[in-house]
TIRO-2110 file (N, C-alpha, C; in Angstrom, 1 decimal):
// TIRO-2110
39.1, -10.1, 54.9, N, 1, A
38.0, -10.9, 54.5, CA, 1, A
37.0, -10.1, 53.7, C, 1, A
36.6, -8.9, 54.2, N, 2, A
35.7, -8.1, 53.5, CA, 2, A
36.3, -7.6, 52.2, C, 2, A
37.6, -7.4, 52.1, N, 3, A
38.3, -7.0, 50.9, CA, 3, A
38.2, -8.1, 49.9, C, 3, A
38.3, -9.3, 50.3, N, 4, A
38.2, -10.4, 49.3, CA, 4, A
36.8, -10.6, 48.8, C, 4, A
35.8, -10.4, 49.6, N, 5, A
34.4, -10.5, 49.2, CA, 5, A
34.1, -9.4, 48.2, C, 5, A
34.6, -8.2, 48.5, N, 6, A
34.4, -7.1, 47.5, CA, 6, A
35.1, -7.4, 46.2, C, 6, A
36.2, -7.9, 46.3, N, 7, A
37.0, -8.2, 45.1, CA, 7, A
36.2, -9.3, 44.2, C, 7, A
35.7, -10.3, 44.9, N, 8, A
34.9, -11.3, 44.2, CA, 8, A
33.7, -10.7, 43.5, C, 8, A
33.0, -9.8, 44.3, N, 9, A
31.8, -9.1, 43.7, CA, 9, A
32.1, -8.3, 42.5, C, 9, A
33.2, -7.6, 42.6, N, 10, A
33.6, -6.7, 41.4, CA, 10, A
34.0, -7.6, 40.2, C, 10, A
34.8, -8.6, 40.4, N, 11, A
35.1, -9.5, 39.3, CA, 11, A
33.9, -10.2, 38.7, C, 11, A
32.9, -10.5, 39.6, N, 12, A
31.7, -11.2, 39.1, CA, 12, A
30.9, -10.2, 38.2, C, 12, A
30.8, -8.9, 38.7, N, 13, A
30.1, -7.9, 37.9, CA, 13, A
30.9, -7.6, 36.6, C, 13, A
32.2, -7.6, 36.6, N, 14, A
32.9, -7.4, 35.4, CA, 14, A
32.7, -8.5, 34.4, C, 14, A
32.6, -9.8, 34.9, N, 15, A
32.4, -10.9, 33.9, CA, 15, A
31.0, -10.8, 33.3, C, 15, A
30.0, -10.3, 34.0, N, 16, A
28.7, -10.2, 33.5, CA, 16, A
28.7, -9.0, 32.5, C, 16, A
29.4, -8.0, 32.8, N, 17, A
29.5, -6.9, 31.8, CA, 17, A
30.1, -7.3, 30.5, C, 17, A
31.1, -8.1, 30.6, N, 18, A
31.7, -8.7, 29.4, CA, 18, A
30.8, -9.5, 28.6, C, 18, A
30.0, -10.4, 29.2, N, 19, A
29.0, -11.2, 28.6, CA, 19, A
27.9, -10.3, 27.9, C, 19, A
27.5, -9.3, 28.6, N, 20, A
26.5, -8.4, 28.1, CA, 20, A
26.9, -7.7, 26.8, C, 20, A
28.2, -7.2, 26.9, N, 21, A
28.7, -6.5, 25.7, CA, 21, A
28.9, -7.4, 24.5, C, 21, A
29.3, -8.6, 24.8, N, 22, A
29.5, -9.6, 23.7, CA, 22, A
28.2, -10.0, 23.1, C, 22, A
27.2, -10.2, 23.9, N, 23, A
25.9, -10.7, 23.4, CA, 23, A
24.9, -9.5, 23.2, C, 23, A
25.3, -8.3, 23.1, N, 24, A
24.4, -7.2, 23.0, CA, 24, A
23.5, -7.3, 21.8, C, 24, A
24.1, -7.6, 20.7, N, 25, A
23.3, -7.8, 19.4, CA, 25, A
22.3, -8.9, 19.5, C, 25, A
22.7, -10.0, 20.1, N, 26, A
21.8, -11.2, 20.3, CA, 26, A
20.7, -10.8, 21.2, C, 26, A
21.0, -10.0, 22.3, N, 27, A
19.9, -9.5, 23.2, CA, 27, A
19.0, -8.6, 22.4, C, 27, A
19.5, -7.7, 21.6, N, 28, A
18.7, -6.7, 20.9, CA, 28, A
17.8, -7.4, 19.9, C, 28, A
18.4, -8.4, 19.2, N, 29, A
17.6, -9.1, 18.2, CA, 29, A
16.5, -9.9, 18.9, C, 29, A
16.8, -10.5, 20.0, N, 30, A
15.7, -11.2, 20.8, CA, 30, A
14.6, -10.3, 21.2, C, 30, A
15.0, -9.1, 21.7, N, 31, A
14.0, -8.1, 22.2, CA, 31, A
13.1, -7.7, 21.0, C, 31, A
13.7, -7.4, 19.9, N, 32, A
12.9, -7.0, 18.7, CA, 32, A
12.0, -8.1, 18.3, C, 32, A
12.5, -9.3, 18.3, N, 33, A
11.7, -10.5, 17.9, CA, 33, A
10.5, -10.7, 18.8, C, 33, A
10.7, -10.5, 20.1, N, 34, A
9.7, -10.6, 21.1, CA, 34, A
8.6, -9.5, 20.9, C, 34, A
9.1, -8.3, 20.6, N, 35, A
8.1, -7.2, 20.3, CA, 35, A
7.3, -7.5, 19.1, C, 35, A
7.9, -8.0, 18.0, N, 36, A
7.1, -8.3, 16.8, CA, 36, A
6.1, -9.5, 17.1, C, 36, A
6.6, -10.5, 17.8, N, 37, A
5.6, -11.6, 18.2, CA, 37, A
4.5, -11.1, 19.0, C, 37, A
4.7, -10.2, 20.0, N, 38, A
3.6, -9.7, 20.8, CA, 38, A
2.7, -8.8, 19.9, C, 38, A
3.3, -8.0, 19.0, N, 39, A
2.4, -7.2, 18.2, CA, 39, A
1.6, -8.0, 17.2, C, 39, A
2.1, -9.1, 16.7, N, 40, A
1.4, -10.0, 15.8, CA, 40, A
0.2, -10.6, 16.6, C, 40, A
0.5, -11.0, 17.8, N, 41, A
-0.5, -11.6, 18.7, CA, 41, A
-1.6, -10.7, 19.0, C, 41, A
-1.2, -9.4, 19.3, N, 42, A
-2.2, -8.4, 19.6, CA, 42, A
-3.2, -8.2, 18.4, C, 42, A
-2.6, -8.1, 17.2, N, 43, A
-3.4, -7.9, 16.0, CA, 43, A
-4.3, -9.1, 15.7, C, 43, A
-3.8, -10.3, 15.9, N, 44, A
-4.6, -11.5, 15.7, CA, 44, A
-5.7, -11.5, 16.7, C, 44, A
-5.5, -11.2, 18.0, N, 45, A
-6.5, -11.1, 19.0, CA, 45, A
-7.6, -10.1, 18.6, C, 45, A
-7.2, -9.0, 18.1, N, 46, A
-8.1, -7.9, 17.7, CA, 46, A
-9.0, -8.4, 16.5, C, 46, A
-8.4, -9.1, 15.6, N, 47, A
-9.1, -9.6, 14.5, CA, 47, A
-10.1, -10.7, 14.9, C, 47, A
-9.7, -11.5, 15.9, N, 48, A
-10.6, -12.6, 16.3, CA, 48, A
-11.8, -12.0, 17.2, C, 48, A
-11.7, -10.8, 17.7, N, 49, A
-12.7, -10.2, 18.5, CA, 49, A
-13.9, -9.7, 17.6, C, 49, A
-13.7, -9.8, 16.3, N, 50, A
-14.8, -9.3, 15.4, CA, 50, A
-16.0, -10.1, 15.6, C, 50, A
-17.2, -9.5, 15.4, N, 51, A
-18.5, -10.1, 15.6, CA, 51, A
-19.0, -10.9, 14.4, C, 51, A
-18.5, -10.7, 13.3, N, 52, A
-18.9, -11.4, 12.1, CA, 52, A
-18.0, -11.1, 10.9, C, 52, A
-18.4, -11.6, 9.8, N, 53, A
-17.6, -11.5, 8.6, CA, 53, A
-17.4, -10.0, 8.2, C, 53, A
-18.5, -9.3, 8.2, N, 54, A
-18.5, -7.9, 7.8, CA, 54, A
-17.6, -7.1, 8.7, C, 54, A
-17.6, -7.3, 10.0, N, 55, A
-16.7, -6.6, 11.0, CA, 55, A
-15.3, -7.0, 10.7, C, 55, A
-15.0, -8.3, 10.4, N, 56, A
-13.6, -8.7, 10.2, CA, 56, A
-13.1, -8.1, 8.9, C, 56, A
-14.0, -8.0, 7.9, N, 57, A
-13.6, -7.3, 6.6, CA, 57, A
-13.2, -5.9, 6.9, C, 57, A
-14.0, -5.2, 7.7, N, 58, A
-13.7, -3.8, 8.0, CA, 58, A
-12.3, -3.7, 8.8, C, 58, A
-12.1, -4.6, 9.7, N, 59, A
-10.8, -4.6, 10.5, CA, 59, A
-9.6, -4.9, 9.6, C, 59, A
-9.8, -5.8, 8.6, N, 60, A
-8.7, -6.1, 7.7, CA, 60, A
-8.5, -4.9, 6.8, C, 60, A
-9.5, -4.2, 6.4, N, 61, A
-9.4, -3.0, 5.6, CA, 61, A
-8.6, -1.9, 6.4, C, 61, A
-8.9, -1.8, 7.7, N, 62, A
-8.2, -0.8, 8.5, CA, 62, A
-6.7, -1.2, 8.6, C, 62, A
-6.4, -2.4, 8.7, N, 63, A
-5.0, -2.8, 8.7, CA, 63, A
-4.3, -2.5, 7.4, C, 63, A
-5.0, -2.8, 6.3, N, 64, A
-4.4, -2.6, 5.0, CA, 64, A
-4.2, -1.1, 4.7, C, 64, A
-5.1, -0.2, 5.1, N, 65, A
-5.0, 1.2, 4.8, CA, 65, A
-3.9, 1.9, 5.6, C, 65, A
-3.7, 1.4, 6.8, N, 66, A
-2.7, 2.1, 7.7, CA, 66, A
-3.4, 3.3, 8.3, C, 66, A
-2.5, 4.2, 8.8, N, 67, A
-3.1, 5.4, 9.6, CA, 67, A
-2.4, 6.6, 9.0, C, 67, A
-2.9, 7.8, 9.5, N, 68, A
-2.3, 9.0, 9.1, CA, 68, A
-0.8, 9.1, 9.4, C, 68, A
-0.4, 8.4, 10.5, N, 69, A
1.1, 8.4, 10.8, CA, 69, A
1.9, 7.7, 9.7, C, 69, A
1.3, 6.7, 9.1, N, 70, A
2.0, 6.0, 8.0, CA, 70, A
2.1, 7.0, 6.8, C, 70, A
1.1, 7.7, 6.5, N, 71, A
1.2, 8.7, 5.4, CA, 71, A
2.2, 9.8, 5.7, C, 71, A
2.3, 10.2, 7.0, N, 72, A
3.3, 11.3, 7.3, CA, 72, A
4.7, 10.7, 7.2, C, 72, A
4.9, 9.5, 7.7, N, 73, A
6.2, 8.8, 7.6, CA, 73, A
6.6, 8.7, 6.1, C, 73, A
5.7, 8.2, 5.3, N, 74, A
6.1, 8.1, 3.9, CA, 74, A
6.4, 9.5, 3.2, C, 74, A
5.6, 10.5, 3.5, N, 75, A
5.9, 11.8, 3.0, CA, 75, A
7.2, 12.4, 3.5, C, 75, A
7.5, 12.2, 4.7, N, 76, A
8.8, 12.7, 5.3, CA, 76, A
9.9, 12.0, 4.7, C, 76, A
9.8, 10.7, 4.5, N, 77, A
10.9, 9.9, 3.9, CA, 77, A
11.1, 10.3, 2.4, C, 77, A
10.0, 10.6, 1.7, N, 78, A
10.2, 11.1, 0.3, CA, 78, A
10.8, 12.4, 0.2, C, 78, A
10.4, 13.4, 1.0, N, 79, A
11.0, 14.7, 1.0, CA, 79, A
12.5, 14.7, 1.5, C, 79, A
12.7, 13.9, 2.5, N, 80, A
14.1, 13.8, 3.0, CA, 80, A
15.0, 13.1, 2.0, C, 80, A
14.5, 12.1, 1.4, N, 81, A
15.4, 11.3, 0.4, CA, 81, A
15.7, 12.2, -0.8, C, 81, A
14.7, 12.9, -1.3, N, 82, A
14.8, 13.7, -2.5, CA, 82, A
15.7, 14.9, -2.2, C, 82, A
15.5, 15.6, -1.0, N, 83, A
16.3, 16.7, -0.7, CA, 83, A
17.7, 16.4, -0.4, C, 83, A
18.0, 15.3, 0.4, N, 84, A
19.3, 15.0, 0.7, CA, 84, A
20.1, 14.4, -0.5, C, 84, A
19.3, 13.7, -1.3, N, 85, A
19.9, 13.2, -2.6, CA, 85, A
20.3, 14.4, -3.5, C, 85, A
19.5, 15.4, -3.6, N, 86, A
19.8, 16.5, -4.5, CA, 86, A
21.0, 17.3, -3.9, C, 86, A
21.0, 17.4, -2.6, N, 87, A
22.2, 18.1, -2.0, CA, 87, A
23.5, 17.3, -2.3, C, 87, A
23.4, 16.0, -2.0, N, 88, A
24.6, 15.2, -2.2, CA, 88, A
25.0, 15.1, -3.7, C, 88, A
24.1, 15.1, -4.6, N, 89, A
24.4, 15.0, -6.0, CA, 89, A
25.0, 16.3, -6.5, C, 89, A
24.5, 17.5, -5.9, N, 90, A
25.1, 18.8, -6.4, CA, 90, A
26.5, 19.0, -5.8, C, 90, A
26.8, 18.4, -4.6, N, 91, A
28.1, 18.6, -3.9, CA, 91, A
29.1, 17.6, -4.5, C, 91, A
28.7, 16.4, -4.9, N, 92, A
29.5, 15.3, -5.4, CA, 92, A
29.1, 14.9, -6.8, C, 92, A
29.4, 15.7, -7.8, N, 93, A
28.8, 15.4, -9.1, CA, 93, A
29.5, 14.3, -9.9, C, 93, A
30.6, 13.7, -9.3, N, 94, A
31.3, 12.6, -10.1, CA, 94, A
30.3, 11.5, -10.5, C, 94, A
30.4, 11.1, -11.8, N, 95, A
29.4, 10.2, -12.2, CA, 95, A
30.0, 9.1, -13.2, C, 95, A
29.3, 8.1, -13.3, N, 96, A
29.6, 7.0, -14.2, CA, 96, A
28.6, 7.1, -15.3, C, 96, A
28.9, 7.7, -16.4, N, 97, A
28.0, 8.0, -17.4, CA, 97, A
26.9, 9.0, -16.9, C, 97, A
25.7, 8.7, -17.1, N, 98, A
24.6, 9.6, -16.6, CA, 98, A
24.3, 9.4, -15.1, C, 98, A
24.8, 8.4, -14.5, N, 99, A
24.4, 8.1, -13.1, CA, 99, A
25.5, 8.6, -12.1, C, 99, A
25.2, 9.5, -11.2, N, 100, A
26.2, 9.9, -10.3, CA, 100, A
26.5, 8.8, -9.3, C, 100, A
27.8, 8.6, -8.9, N, 101, A
28.2, 7.6, -7.9, CA, 101, A
27.3, 7.7, -6.6, C, 101, A
27.1, 8.9, -6.2, N, 102, A
26.4, 9.0, -4.9, CA, 102, A
25.0, 8.5, -5.0, C, 102, A
24.4, 8.4, -6.1, N, 103, A
23.0, 7.9, -6.3, CA, 103, A
23.0, 6.5, -5.9, C, 103, A
24.1, 5.8, -6.0, N, 104, A
24.1, 4.3, -5.7, CA, 104, A
23.8, 4.1, -4.2, C, 104, A
24.1, 5.1, -3.4, N, 105, A
23.8, 5.0, -2.0, CA, 105, A
22.3, 4.8, -1.7, C, 105, A
21.5, 5.3, -2.6, N, 106, A
20.1, 5.2, -2.4, CA, 106, A
19.6, 3.7, -2.5, C, 106, A
20.4, 2.9, -3.1, N, 107, A
20.1, 1.5, -3.2, CA, 107, A
20.1, 0.8, -1.8, C, 107, A
20.8, 1.5, -0.9, N, 108, A
20.9, 1.0, 0.5, CA, 108, A
19.5, 1.0, 1.2, C, 108, A
18.6, 1.8, 0.7, N, 109, A
17.2, 1.8, 1.2, CA, 109, A
16.4, 0.6, 0.8, C, 109, A
16.9, -0.1, -0.1, N, 110, A
16.2, -1.3, -0.5, CA, 110, A
16.5, -2.5, 0.4, C, 110, A
17.7, -2.5, 1.0, N, 111, A
18.1, -3.6, 1.9, CA, 111, A
17.0, -3.9, 3.0, C, 111, A
16.6, -2.9, 3.8, N, 112, A
15.6, -3.2, 4.8, CA, 112, A
14.3, -3.8, 4.2, C, 112, A
14.0, -3.4, 3.0, N, 113, A
12.8, -3.9, 2.4, CA, 113, A
12.8, -5.4, 2.3, C, 113, A
14.0, -6.0, 2.0, N, 114, A
14.1, -7.4, 1.8, CA, 114, A
14.7, -8.2, 3.0, C, 114, A
15.3, -7.5, 3.9, N, 115, A
16.1, -8.2, 5.0, CA, 115, A
15.5, -8.1, 6.4, C, 115, A
14.4, -7.3, 6.5, N, 116, A
13.9, -7.2, 7.9, CA, 116, A
12.5, -7.8, 8.0, C, 116, A
12.1, -7.9, 9.3, N, 117, A
10.8, -8.5, 9.6, CA, 117, A
9.9, -7.3, 10.1, C, 117, A
10.1, -6.1, 9.5, N, 118, A
9.4, -5.0, 10.0, CA, 118, A
8.0, -5.0, 9.3, C, 118, A
7.2, -4.0, 9.7, N, 119, A
5.9, -3.9, 9.0, CA, 119, A
6.0, -3.4, 7.6, C, 119, A
5.0, -3.5, 6.8, N, 120, A
5.1, -3.1, 5.4, CA, 120, A
5.4, -1.6, 5.3, C, 120, A
4.8, -0.8, 6.2, N, 121, A
5.0, 0.7, 6.1, CA, 121, A
6.4, 1.0, 6.5, C, 121, A
7.0, 0.3, 7.4, N, 122, A
8.4, 0.6, 7.8, CA, 122, A
9.3, 0.3, 6.6, C, 122, A
9.1, -0.9, 6.0, N, 123, A
9.9, -1.2, 4.8, CA, 123, A
9.7, -0.3, 3.7, C, 123, A
8.5, 0.2, 3.5, N, 124, A
8.2, 1.2, 2.4, CA, 124, A
8.9, 2.5, 2.6, C, 124, A
9.0, 2.9, 3.9, N, 125, A
9.6, 4.2, 4.2, CA, 125, A
11.1, 4.1, 3.8, C, 125, A
11.8, 3.0, 4.1, N, 126, A
13.2, 2.9, 3.7, CA, 126, A
13.3, 2.8, 2.2, C, 126, A
12.5, 2.1, 1.6, N, 127, A
12.5, 1.9, 0.1, CA, 127, A
12.3, 3.2, -0.6, C, 127, A
11.2, 4.0, -0.2, N, 128, A
10.9, 5.2, -0.9, CA, 128, A
12.0, 6.3, -0.6, C, 128, A
12.5, 6.4, 0.6, N, 129, A
13.6, 7.3, 0.9, CA, 129, A
14.8, 7.0, 0.1, C, 129, A
15.2, 5.7, 0.0, N, 130, A
16.4, 5.4, -0.8, CA, 130, A
16.2, 5.6, -2.2, C, 130, A
15.1, 5.2, -2.8, N, 131, A
14.9, 5.5, -4.2, CA, 131, A
14.9, 7.0, -4.6, C, 131, A
14.2, 7.7, -3.7, N, 132, A
14.2, 9.2, -4.0, CA, 132, A
15.5, 9.9, -3.7, C, 132, A
16.3, 9.3, -2.8, N, 133, A
17.7, 9.8, -2.7, CA, 133, A
18.4, 9.6, -4.0, C, 133, A
18.3, 8.5, -4.6, N, 134, A
19.0, 8.2, -5.9, CA, 134, A
18.5, 9.2, -7.0, C, 134, A
17.2, 9.4, -7.0, N, 135, A
16.6, 10.3, -8.0, CA, 135, A
17.1, 11.8, -7.7, C, 135, A
17.1, 12.2, -6.4, N, 136, A
17.6, 13.5, -6.1, CA, 136, A
19.0, 13.7, -6.4, C, 136, A
19.8, 12.7, -6.2, N, 137, A
21.3, 12.8, -6.6, CA, 137, A
21.4, 12.9, -8.1, C, 137, A
20.6, 12.2, -8.8, N, 138, A
20.6, 12.3, -10.3, CA, 138, A
20.3, 13.8, -10.7, C, 138, A
19.2, 14.3, -10.1, N, 139, A
18.8, 15.7, -10.5, CA, 139, A
19.8, 16.7, -10.0, C, 139, A
20.3, 16.5, -8.8, N, 140, A
21.3, 17.4, -8.3, CA, 140, A
22.6, 17.5, -9.1, C, 140, A
23.0, 16.4, -9.6, N, 141, A
24.2, 16.4, -10.5, CA, 141, A
24.0, 17.0, -11.8, C, 141, A
22.7, 17.2, -12.2, N, 142, A
22.4, 17.8, -13.5, CA, 142, A
22.3, 19.4, -13.4, C, 142, A
22.1, 19.8, -12.2, N, 143, A
21.9, 21.3, -12.0, CA, 143, A
23.1, 22.0, -11.7, C, 143, A
END
């Protein structure tokens, strides 16, 4: 009898494991969406706590400027994109006219720009890194 109960418990756990692995992406998308909703609510609450128009204008300015972390992320993306693109362009110089094939991989950085619900800075990091990867590949294939 105990053997049968253990067997049922194990098969029940295995069925949940199968459901979790099948729905992993749906679970992940839901978690990300919930995070973004909570972040948007936090920002809206912060804006509504302003004491007047002048205070709200300052808060909106703070949101638009971003932080030093945003600047560091953009700089790191630029340096990494240009450096990796230059390396890839110098190692794989095959090209279609003046444009090396490997430079087309930089266009992949544009996809998150248009396809995600991320913050403006996150999308700009991908875009800048991708575009500078293409530029670095172009320069690397010329040297």
